[in-house]
VEXDREN-2710 file (C-alpha; in Angstrom, 1 decimal):
% VEXDREN-2710
k/r/px/py/pz
1/MET/-18.9/15.2/64.2
2/LEU/-16.9/13.9/61.1
3/ALA/-18.9/12.0/58.5
4/ILE/-17.3/8.7/57.4
5/ALA/-17.9/7.9/53.7
6/ALA/-19.4/4.6/53.0
7/PRO/-17.1/2.3/51.0
8/ALA/-17.9/2.2/47.3
9/SER/-19.6/-0.9/45.9
10/ALA/-17.7/-3.3/43.7
11/ALA/-19.9/-2.4/40.8
12/GLN/-19.3/1.4/41.3
13/GLU/-15.5/0.8/41.6
14/ALA/-15.5/-1.2/38.3
15/SER/-17.6/1.6/36.7
16/ASP/-15.1/4.2/37.8
17/ILE/-12.1/2.2/36.5
18/TYR/-13.9/1.7/33.1
19/TRP/-14.7/5.4/32.6
20/ASN/-11.2/6.4/33.7
21/ALA/-9.8/4.0/31.1
22/GLN/-12.1/5.5/28.5
23/ARG/-10.9/9.0/29.3
24/GLN/-7.3/7.9/29.1
25/GLU/-7.9/6.5/25.6
26/ILE/-9.6/9.7/24.4
27/THR/-6.7/11.8/25.7
28/GLY/-4.1/9.7/24.0
29/ARG/-2.8/7.9/27.0
30/GLY/-3.1/4.4/25.6
31/ASP/-0.5/2.8/28.0
32/GLU/-2.4/4.1/31.0
33/ALA/-5.7/2.9/29.5
34/LEU/-4.2/-0.5/29.1
35/LYS/-3.3/-0.7/32.8
36/SER/-6.8/0.4/33.7
37/TYR/-8.5/-2.2/31.6
38/ALA/-6.2/-4.9/33.1
39/LYS/-7.2/-3.7/36.5
40/LEU/-10.9/-3.8/35.4
41/LEU/-10.6/-7.4/34.2
42/ALA/-9.0/-8.4/37.5
43/ARG/-12.0/-6.9/39.3
44/SER/-14.6/-8.3/36.9
45/PRO/-13.1/-11.5/35.4
46/ASP/-16.4/-12.5/33.8
47/SER/-17.0/-9.1/32.1
48/GLU/-17.3/-9.2/28.3
49/ALA/-16.6/-5.5/28.2
50/ALA/-13.5/-5.8/30.4
51/ALA/-12.0/-8.7/28.3
52/SER/-12.8/-7.0/25.0
53/ASN/-11.5/-3.6/25.9
54/LEU/-8.3/-5.1/27.4
55/LEU/-7.7/-7.1/24.2
56/ASP/-8.3/-4.1/22.0
57/ALA/-6.0/-1.9/24.1
58/ALA/-3.3/-4.6/24.2
59/VAL/-3.4/-4.9/20.4
60/ARG/-2.9/-1.1/20.0
61/GLU/-0.2/-0.9/22.6
62/GLY/1.6/-4.2/21.7
63/SER/1.3/-6.0/25.0
64/PHE/1.2/-9.7/24.3
65/ILE/0.7/-10.7/27.9
66/ASP/-2.3/-8.4/28.3
67/ALA/-3.7/-9.5/24.9
68/VAL/-3.5/-13.2/26.0
69/ALA/-5.2/-12.3/29.3
70/GLY/-8.0/-10.6/27.4
71/GLY/-8.2/-13.5/24.9
72/GLU/-8.3/-16.1/27.6
73/ALA/-11.1/-14.3/29.3
74/ALA/-13.2/-13.8/26.2
75/PRO/-14.5/-17.4/26.0
76/LYS/-15.9/-16.9/29.5
77/ALA/-18.0/-13.9/28.4
78/GLU/-21.6/-14.3/27.3
79/GLN/-20.7/-13.4/23.7
80/ALA/-17.3/-14.8/23.1
81/ASP/-15.0/-13.2/20.4
82/SER/-14.4/-15.9/17.8
83/ASP/-11.1/-14.4/17.0
84/ALA/-9.6/-15.0/20.5
85/PRO/-8.5/-18.6/19.8
86/LEU/-6.2/-17.3/17.0
87/LEU/-4.3/-15.3/19.7
88/LEU/-4.1/-18.4/21.9
89/LEU/-2.7/-20.3/18.9
90/ALA/0.0/-17.6/18.5
91/ASP/0.7/-17.9/22.2
92/ALA/1.2/-21.7/21.8
93/PHE/3.5/-21.2/18.9
94/ARG/5.6/-18.7/20.8
95/ARG/5.9/-21.1/23.7
96/LYS/6.3/-24.1/21.4
97/LYS/3.4/-25.8/23.2
98/TRP/2.3/-27.9/20.3
99/GLY/-0.3/-29.8/22.2
100/GLU/-2.1/-26.6/23.2
101/ALA/-1.8/-25.4/19.6
102/ASP/-3.3/-28.7/18.3
103/ARG/-6.2/-28.5/20.8
104/THR/-6.9/-24.9/19.7
105/LEU/-7.1/-25.9/16.1
106/THR/-9.4/-28.8/17.0
107/ASP/-11.7/-26.5/18.8
108/LEU/-11.7/-24.0/15.9
109/GLU/-12.4/-26.8/13.4
110/ALA/-15.3/-28.1/15.5
111/GLU/-16.8/-24.6/15.7
112/GLY/-16.4/-24.1/11.9
113/ASP/-14.5/-20.8/12.5
114/PHE/-11.8/-19.8/9.9
115/ALA/-12.4/-23.0/7.9
116/PHE/-10.6/-21.6/4.9
117/MET/-7.4/-21.2/7.0
118/MET/-7.5/-24.6/8.5
119/PRO/-5.3/-26.4/5.9
120/MET/-2.6/-23.8/6.3
121/LEU/-2.8/-23.7/10.1
122/LYS/-2.5/-27.4/10.3
123/GLY/0.4/-27.4/7.8
124/TRP/2.4/-24.9/9.8
125/LEU/1.7/-26.8/13.0
126/ASN/3.1/-29.9/11.4
127/VAL/6.2/-28.1/10.1
128/ALA/6.8/-26.4/13.5
129/GLN/7.1/-29.9/15.0
130/GLY/9.5/-31.1/12.4
131/ARG/7.0/-33.2/10.5
132/ASP/6.0/-33.1/6.9
133/SER/3.5/-30.3/6.3
134/GLY/1.0/-32.7/4.8
135/VAL/0.0/-30.0/2.3
136/ASP/-2.2/-31.3/-0.5
137/VAL/-2.7/-28.9/-3.3
138/ARG/-6.1/-30.4/-4.1
139/THR/-7.2/-29.4/-0.6
140/PHE/-6.0/-25.9/-1.0
141/GLN/-8.0/-25.7/-4.3
142/SER/-11.2/-27.1/-2.7
143/SER/-12.4/-23.6/-1.5
144/GLY/-12.2/-20.4/-3.4
145/LEU/-11.1/-18.5/-0.3
146/THR/-8.5/-21.1/0.6
147/ALA/-7.1/-21.0/-2.9
148/TYR/-6.9/-17.3/-3.0
149/TYR/-5.0/-17.0/0.3
150/SER/-2.7/-20.0/-0.4
151/ASP/-1.0/-18.8/-3.6
152/ASP/1.9/-17.5/-1.6
153/GLN/1.5/-19.9/1.3
154/LEU/2.2/-22.9/-1.0
155/ILE/5.6/-21.3/-1.8
156/TYR/6.4/-20.7/1.8
157/PHE/5.8/-24.3/2.5
158/ASP/8.1/-25.3/-0.4
159/LEU/10.8/-23.0/1.0
160/THR/10.6/-24.3/4.6
161/GLU/10.7/-27.9/3.4
162/ARG/13.6/-27.2/1.0
163/ASN/11.6/-28.0/-2.1
164/ILE/13.6/-25.3/-3.9
165/ALA/12.9/-26.5/-7.5
166/GLN/9.1/-26.5/-6.8
167/ALA/9.3/-23.1/-5.2
168/LYS/11.2/-21.7/-8.2
169/LEU/8.5/-23.1/-10.6
170/ARG/5.7/-21.6/-8.5
171/LEU/7.5/-18.2/-8.1
172/ARG/7.8/-18.0/-11.9
173/ASN/4.1/-18.5/-12.3
174/PHE/3.2/-16.3/-9.3
175/ARG/1.1/-13.2/-10.3
176/GLY/0.9/-11.2/-7.1
177/TYR/4.2/-9.4/-7.0
178/ASP/2.5/-6.0/-7.2
179/GLU/0.6/-6.7/-3.9
180/PRO/2.2/-6.4/-0.5
181/HIS/2.0/-10.2/0.2
182/GLY/3.8/-10.8/-3.1
183/ARG/6.6/-8.3/-2.4
184/PHE/7.0/-10.0/1.0
185/LEU/7.2/-13.4/-0.6
186/ALA/9.8/-12.3/-3.1
187/GLY/11.9/-10.7/-0.4
188/HIS/11.9/-13.8/1.7
189/ALA/12.5/-16.1/-1.2
190/MET/15.5/-14.0/-2.3
191/GLY/17.3/-15.1/0.9
192/GLU/16.6/-18.7/0.3
193/PHE/17.9/-18.7/-3.3
194/SER/20.9/-16.7/-2.2
195/ARG/21.7/-19.5/0.4
196/SER/21.1/-22.2/-2.2
197/GLY/23.7/-20.5/-4.5
198/ASP/21.2/-19.4/-7.2
199/ALA/22.2/-15.7/-7.4
200/GLU/20.6/-15.3/-10.8
201/PHE/17.1/-16.2/-9.6
202/GLU/17.7/-14.1/-6.5
203/SER/18.3/-11.1/-8.7
204/ALA/15.3/-11.8/-10.8
205/LEU/13.1/-11.9/-7.7
206/GLY/14.6/-8.6/-6.6
207/ARG/13.8/-7.0/-10.0
208/GLN/10.2/-8.2/-9.7
209/ILE/9.8/-5.9/-6.7
210/GLY/12.0/-3.1/-7.9
211/LEU/15.1/-3.8/-5.9
212/ASP/18.6/-3.0/-7.1
213/ALA/21.2/-5.7/-7.1
214/GLY/22.8/-6.0/-3.7
215/ASN/23.6/-8.2/-0.7
216/TYR/20.3/-8.5/1.3
217/ALA/20.0/-10.3/4.6
218/THR/16.9/-12.3/5.2
219/PRO/16.4/-15.0/7.8
220/PRO/15.5/-18.5/6.8
221/VAL/11.8/-19.2/6.2
222/THR/10.3/-21.0/9.2
223/ALA/6.9/-22.2/10.3
224/GLU/6.6/-19.1/12.4
225/LEU/7.4/-16.8/9.5
226/GLY/5.1/-18.6/7.1
227/LEU/2.2/-18.4/9.6
228/ALA/3.0/-14.8/10.3
229/MET/2.8/-13.9/6.6
230/LEU/-0.7/-15.5/6.5
231/PHE/-1.9/-13.3/9.3
232/ALA/-0.2/-10.2/7.9
233/ARG/-1.9/-10.7/4.6
234/LEU/-5.3/-11.2/6.2
235/GLY/-4.8/-8.1/8.3
236/LEU/-4.3/-5.9/5.2
237/ALA/-7.3/-7.5/3.5
238/LEU/-9.5/-7.0/6.5
239/ASP/-8.6/-3.3/6.6
240/GLU/-9.6/-3.0/2.9
241/GLN/-12.9/-4.6/3.9
242/GLY/-13.6/-1.8/6.4
243/GLN/-12.7/-3.8/9.6
244/PRO/-9.7/-1.7/11.0
245/GLN/-9.8/-3.1/14.5
246/LYS/-9.8/-6.7/13.4
247/ALA/-7.2/-5.9/10.8
248/LEU/-4.9/-4.5/13.5
249/TYR/-5.5/-7.6/15.6
250/PHE/-4.4/-9.9/12.8
251/ALA/-1.3/-7.8/12.0
252/ARG/-0.3/-7.8/15.7
253/ILE/-0.6/-11.6/15.8
254/ALA/1.7/-11.7/12.8
255/ASN/4.3/-9.6/14.8
256/TRP/3.9/-11.6/17.9
257/ILE/4.4/-14.9/16.1
258/ALA/7.5/-13.7/14.2
259/PRO/8.7/-10.6/16.1
260/SER/11.9/-10.3/14.1
261/SER/10.1/-10.2/10.7
262/ASP/10.6/-7.0/8.8
263/ALA/7.6/-7.8/6.6
264/ALA/5.4/-8.2/9.6
265/LYS/6.6/-4.8/10.9
266/LEU/5.8/-3.2/7.5
267/SER/2.3/-4.6/7.5
268/LEU/1.6/-3.4/11.0
269/ALA/3.1/0.0/10.3
270/GLU/0.9/0.3/7.2
271/LEU/-2.2/-0.3/9.4
272/PHE/-1.1/2.1/12.0
273/ASP/-0.6/4.7/9.3
274/ARG/-4.1/4.1/7.9
275/GLN/-5.6/4.5/11.4
276/GLY/-3.7/7.8/12.1
277/LEU/-1.3/6.2/14.6
278/ASP/1.7/7.8/12.9
279/ALA/4.1/7.7/15.9
280/LYS/3.6/3.9/16.2
281/ALA/4.0/3.4/12.5
282/SER/7.2/5.5/12.4
283/GLY/8.7/3.6/15.4
284/LEU/8.3/0.3/13.6
285/LEU/9.7/1.5/10.3
286/LYS/12.9/2.9/11.9
287/VAL/14.0/-0.5/13.3
288/ILE/14.1/-2.1/9.8
289/ALA/17.8/-2.2/8.9
290/PRO/19.4/-1.1/5.6
291/ALA/20.5/-4.7/4.8
292/SER/16.9/-5.9/4.7
293/PRO/15.1/-6.2/1.3
294/PHE/12.2/-4.4/3.0
295/TRP/14.3/-1.4/4.0
296/THR/13.7/0.7/0.9
297/GLN/9.9/0.3/1.3
298/ALA/10.3/1.3/4.9
299/VAL/12.1/4.5/3.8
300/VAL/9.4/5.2/1.3
301/ASN/6.8/4.9/4.1
302/GLN/8.8/7.1/6.4
303/THR/8.8/9.9/3.8
304/GLN/5.0/9.6/3.6
305/LEU/4.7/9.9/7.3
306/ALA/7.0/12.9/7.5
307/ALA/5.4/16.0/9.1
308/THR/6.7/18.4/6.4
309/PRO/8.0/18.1/2.8
310/GLU/11.4/19.2/4.1
311/GLU/11.5/16.3/6.6
312/ALA/10.6/13.9/3.8
313/VAL/13.5/15.2/1.7
314/ALA/15.9/14.8/4.6
315/ILE/14.8/11.1/5.1
316/ALA/15.1/10.3/1.4
317/ARG/18.5/12.1/1.0
318/SER/19.9/10.3/4.0
319/ALA/18.8/6.9/2.7
320/SER/20.2/7.7/-0.8
321/GLU/23.5/8.7/0.7
322/MET/23.7/5.4/2.6
323/GLN/23.1/3.4/-0.6
324/PRO/24.3/5.7/-3.4
325/ALA/24.1/2.9/-6.0
326/SER/20.3/2.5/-5.4
327/SER/18.4/4.0/-8.3
328/GLN/15.1/3.5/-6.3
329/LEU/16.3/5.7/-3.4
330/LYS/17.7/8.3/-5.8
331/LEU/14.2/8.4/-7.5
332/LEU/12.6/8.8/-4.1
333/HIS/15.0/11.7/-3.3
334/ALA/14.1/13.5/-6.5
335/GLN/10.4/13.0/-6.0
336/THR/10.4/14.3/-2.5
337/LEU/12.3/17.4/-3.8
338/GLU/9.6/17.9/-6.3
339/GLN/6.9/17.7/-3.6
340/ALA/8.9/20.3/-1.6
341/GLU/8.9/22.5/-4.7
342/LYS/12.6/22.3/-5.1
343/ARG/12.5/21.4/-8.7
344/ASP/16.0/22.7/-9.6
345/LYS/17.5/20.2/-7.1
346/ALA/15.1/17.5/-8.3
347/ILE/16.2/18.0/-11.9
348/THR/19.8/17.7/-10.8
349/VAL/19.1/14.4/-9.1
350/TYR/17.2/13.1/-12.1
351/ARG/20.2/14.0/-14.4
352/SER/22.6/12.2/-12.0
353/LEU/20.3/9.2/-12.2
354/LEU/20.5/9.2/-15.9
355/ASP/24.3/9.6/-15.8
356/GLN/24.5/6.6/-13.4
357/ASP/22.4/4.6/-15.8
358/ALA/24.3/5.8/-18.9
359/GLY/25.7/2.3/-19.7
360/GLY/22.5/0.5/-18.9
361/ALA/20.9/-1.8/-21.4
362/ASN/17.4/-1.3/-20.1
363/GLY/15.8/1.1/-22.5
364/PRO/12.3/1.2/-20.9
365/ARG/13.8/1.9/-17.5
366/ARG/15.9/4.8/-18.9
367/ALA/12.8/6.1/-20.7
368/VAL/10.9/6.3/-17.4
369/TYR/13.8/8.3/-15.9
370/LEU/13.6/10.7/-18.9
371/LEU/9.8/11.0/-18.5
372/LEU/10.2/12.0/-14.9
373/LEU/13.0/14.5/-15.8
374/ALA/10.7/15.9/-18.5
375/THR/7.8/16.3/-16.0
376/ALA/10.1/18.3/-13.7
377/LEU/11.6/20.4/-16.5
378/ASP/8.1/21.2/-17.9
379/ALA/6.8/22.2/-14.4
380/ASN/9.9/24.4/-14.0
381/GLY/9.1/26.3/-17.2
382/ASP/11.7/24.7/-19.5
383/TRP/9.5/23.1/-22.2
384/ASP/12.3/22.9/-24.8
385/SER/14.5/20.7/-22.6
386/ALA/11.4/18.8/-21.5
387/ARG/10.5/18.1/-25.1
388/ASN/14.0/16.8/-25.9
389/ALA/13.8/14.4/-22.9
390/LEU/10.4/13.2/-24.1
391/GLU/11.5/12.7/-27.7
392/ASP/14.5/10.6/-26.4
393/ALA/12.2/8.6/-24.1
394/ALA/9.8/7.9/-27.0
395/VAL/12.7/6.5/-29.0
396/LEU/13.9/4.3/-26.2
397/ASP/10.4/2.9/-25.4
398/PRO/8.0/3.5/-28.3
399/GLN/5.3/1.3/-26.6
400/ASN/5.1/3.4/-23.4
401/ALA/1.6/4.9/-23.5
402/GLN/2.4/7.5/-20.8
403/ILE/5.3/8.9/-22.7
404/LEU/3.4/9.1/-26.0
405/ASN/0.5/10.7/-24.3
406/TYR/2.6/13.3/-22.5
407/LEU/4.4/14.3/-25.6
408/GLY/1.3/14.2/-27.8
409/TYR/-0.9/16.1/-25.4
410/SER/1.8/18.7/-24.9
411/LEU/2.0/19.3/-28.6
412/LEU/-1.8/19.6/-28.8
413/GLU/-1.9/21.9/-25.7
414/ARG/0.7/24.3/-27.2
415/ARG/-0.8/24.0/-30.7
416/ILE/2.8/23.2/-31.9
417/ASP/2.0/20.3/-34.1
418/VAL/-1.6/19.2/-33.8
419/ALA/-1.3/16.5/-36.5
420/ARG/1.6/14.7/-34.8
421/GLY/0.1/15.2/-31.4
422/PHE/-3.1/13.5/-32.7
423/ASP/-1.0/10.5/-34.0
424/LEU/0.8/10.2/-30.7
425/VAL/-2.2/10.2/-28.5
426/SER/-4.0/7.9/-30.9
427/LYS/-1.2/5.3/-30.5
428/ALA/-1.2/5.9/-26.7
429/HIS/-5.0/5.2/-26.6
430/GLN/-4.5/2.0/-28.6
431/LEU/-1.9/0.9/-26.0
432/ALA/-3.9/1.9/-22.9
433/PRO/-7.6/2.4/-23.8
434/GLN/-8.6/2.1/-20.2
435/SER/-6.7/5.2/-19.1
436/ALA/-9.0/8.2/-18.5
437/ALA/-6.2/10.7/-19.0
438/ILE/-5.2/9.2/-22.4
439/THR/-8.9/8.9/-23.5
440/ASP/-9.3/12.6/-22.7
441/SER/-6.2/13.4/-24.7
442/LEU/-7.6/11.6/-27.8
443/GLY/-11.0/13.2/-27.3
444/TRP/-9.4/16.7/-27.1
445/ALA/-7.3/15.9/-30.2
446/HIS/-10.5/15.3/-32.1
447/PHE/-12.0/18.5/-30.7
448/LEU/-9.0/20.5/-31.9
449/ARG/-9.5/19.0/-35.3
450/GLY/-13.1/20.2/-35.3
451/GLU/-14.4/16.7/-34.9
452/THR/-16.8/17.3/-32.0
453/ASP/-19.0/14.3/-32.8
454/ALA/-16.0/12.0/-32.4
455/ALA/-14.7/14.0/-29.4
456/ILE/-17.7/14.0/-27.2
457/PRO/-18.1/10.2/-26.6
458/LEU/-14.4/9.9/-25.8
459/LEU/-14.5/12.8/-23.4
460/GLU/-17.7/11.4/-21.7
461/SER/-16.0/8.1/-21.3
462/ALA/-12.9/9.9/-19.8
463/VAL/-15.2/11.7/-17.3
464/LYS/-16.7/8.4/-16.1
465/GLY/-13.2/7.2/-15.4
466/ALA/-12.1/10.3/-13.6
467/ILE/-15.3/12.0/-12.5
468/ALA/-13.6/14.8/-10.4
469/ASP/-10.8/15.7/-12.9
470/VAL/-10.9/19.4/-13.6
471/ALA/-9.3/19.4/-17.0
472/ILE/-11.4/16.5/-18.4
473/ASN/-14.7/18.1/-17.3
474/GLU/-13.6/21.4/-18.8
475/HIS/-12.7/19.7/-22.1
476/LEU/-16.1/18.0/-22.2
477/GLY/-17.9/21.3/-21.5
478/ASP/-16.0/23.0/-24.3
479/ALA/-16.9/20.2/-26.7
480/TYR/-20.6/20.4/-25.6
481/TRP/-20.6/24.1/-26.2
482/ALA/-19.1/23.7/-29.7
483/ASN/-21.8/21.1/-30.5
484/GLY/-24.6/23.5/-29.4
485/ARG/-25.3/21.7/-26.1
486/ARG/-25.1/24.8/-24.0
487/THR/-26.9/23.6/-20.8
488/GLU/-24.8/20.4/-20.7
489/ALA/-21.7/22.5/-21.2
490/ARG/-22.4/24.6/-18.1
491/PHE/-23.0/21.4/-16.1
492/ALA/-19.6/20.1/-17.1
493/TRP/-17.9/23.4/-16.3
494/LYS/-19.6/23.5/-12.9
495/ALA/-18.3/20.0/-12.2
496/ALA/-14.8/21.2/-13.2
497/ALA/-15.1/24.3/-11.0
498/LEU/-15.7/22.2/-7.9
499/ALA/-12.0/21.4/-7.5
500/ALA/-10.5/24.2/-9.7
501/GLU/-8.1/26.8/-8.3
502/GLY/-6.5/30.0/-9.4
503/ASN/-6.7/31.1/-13.0
504/VAL/-8.5/27.9/-14.0
505/ALA/-11.3/28.6/-11.5
506/GLU/-11.6/32.2/-12.8
507/ARG/-11.7/31.0/-16.4
508/LEU/-14.5/28.4/-15.6
509/THR/-16.5/31.0/-13.7
510/ARG/-16.5/33.3/-16.7
511/LYS/-17.5/30.5/-19.0
512/ILE/-20.4/29.5/-16.7
513/ASP/-21.6/33.1/-16.5
514/PHE/-21.1/34.3/-20.1
515/GLY/-20.4/31.2/-22.2
516/TRP/-17.4/30.0/-24.2
517/THR/-15.1/32.5/-25.9
518/LYS/-11.7/32.3/-27.5
519/GLU/-10.2/33.9/-24.4
520/THR/-11.8/31.3/-22.1
521/ALA/-11.1/28.2/-24.2
522/ALA/-9.4/25.4/-22.4
523/PRO/-5.6/25.1/-23.2
END
C-alpha cells in the first residue's frame, strides 16, 4: 500500500522558503533570493522578517518594485522600520504623486523621524510641484545637523530656482570641494553656469575638483536631483558611521529618485565597493559616459576595482587615449604603470605630461608633476635624474613641503649634504608640522647632527602620528640607543619589525639581538 504524504503546514512551507532564500544569499544567488523573499512575503504578509528581508534583498539587487512591496509591508510588522517611509516618499516622487508625498512627510514629521531632513524634504516637494521652495536659511541654521547637511542643498535650491547670482556667491564660499558631495555639487553647478553663459566660473568650478577644461554634459538641476544628492550624501555618511546596510538603502533611494544621475551612480558604486560587491560597482561605473564631469572619477574607481595591475593599466591607458588632453587621466595612467612595476613606461608618461604642460603658467602644478617623476626615477635607481627633477620642482614651488622634505631627506639619507638637508626638512616642518613623515625627517636630521636630545621628542611625535611606520620606529630606536636607552630602543625596533620585510627585517632582527652597530644603522 502506497503512503500518501500529508500536506505541509503553511508555517512549514514559509520556513522552507525562508531557509531556501538564506542559502541562495550565502551562495551568491542574490536574484534568486529576492524572488524567494517576495514569495515569502506573499505567503506571510504580516511577517516582519519577510518584509525586512525582501527590502534588504531588493536594495542589494536594485528592484524598486520589490523594495516598495517590502517598505509598504514594514509598517504592518510589529516593529516597523522607520526608514521605510523614505522609500515611499521616493516612490511618490517617481510617480509624481505629490499628495502621497505630502502625507508621507506629514506622518514622518508627526513621528519625529528624520527631523533634521524635514526642511529640505519639504523644500524639494514644493519645487517639484512648481512652487517656491519656501527655504528659509534661518530654519536651516536652527539645528546643527540640518546646517551641516544643507551647505550643498542650499546651492541646489538656488540652481533649481535660477538664483544664479546667489548660487555663485555660495559656491565661492563653499568649503567642501574635497568631499564627495562637494565634487558632485561642483559637477552639477558647472552645467548650470555653462548654460547661463558663464564659462569662466564653469572652468573655475572644474579646477576646484581637478577637471581639465572641456565640454561637459550635465542635465539641469531638478527637484529630483537635489533630493537624490541629499540621500547620496547621507548614504556615504552612514557607511562611515558603521551602518553599511542602511547606507546602501539611502544610496539606492538616491538612484531610484534620479536614475540618470551619474553622481548617484558613483555614490552607490562606492558603497558596493566598500561592501565587496565589485561586480555591481563596476557595472554602474561603466555606464557613466566620457562627456560626464564624473567620468574621470568613474575611471579612477574602475582601476581600483581591477583584478590585476595590468587590467588597471589597460583601463587607464584606454581612458587617456580617449581624452589625450586630460592631464588627470595621463597621471592616472602613469600611476597604474608604477603600481604594475612598469616604471620605465611610467617615467615616459610623466615626461610626456611635462612636455604637454611645457607652456603652462601653473608652477605648483608642474612642480607636482616633477615630484612624481622624481619618485619614479628614484625608485628606478636613477637618483641623479631624480635629484635634478626635485631641484627644479623646489624652484617652481618653494612652499611645497612634500617636495622640500623629499629632497632634504634624500640628501640626509645619502649623507650627501647633511647641512642643506637639515635646512630643507626644517623648512618643510615649518610648512607642515602636522605631517608625521616630515616630523620624522627633522628628527632624523637632528640625530645625524648628533643632537639626540632634540631628535627624540620629534621622533616620538612622529611615531604617534604613524604608529605602524617601519622607518619612523627604526629611527626612534636608533636615537634611543644613542641616548643610552637600550631597552626602549629594542621596543621601538620590535615595533618596526612587525611590518618590515626583506633586508630591513633582517637588519632590525640583528639590532634587536645584538644592539646597534654601524653596519645595522638605519639609512
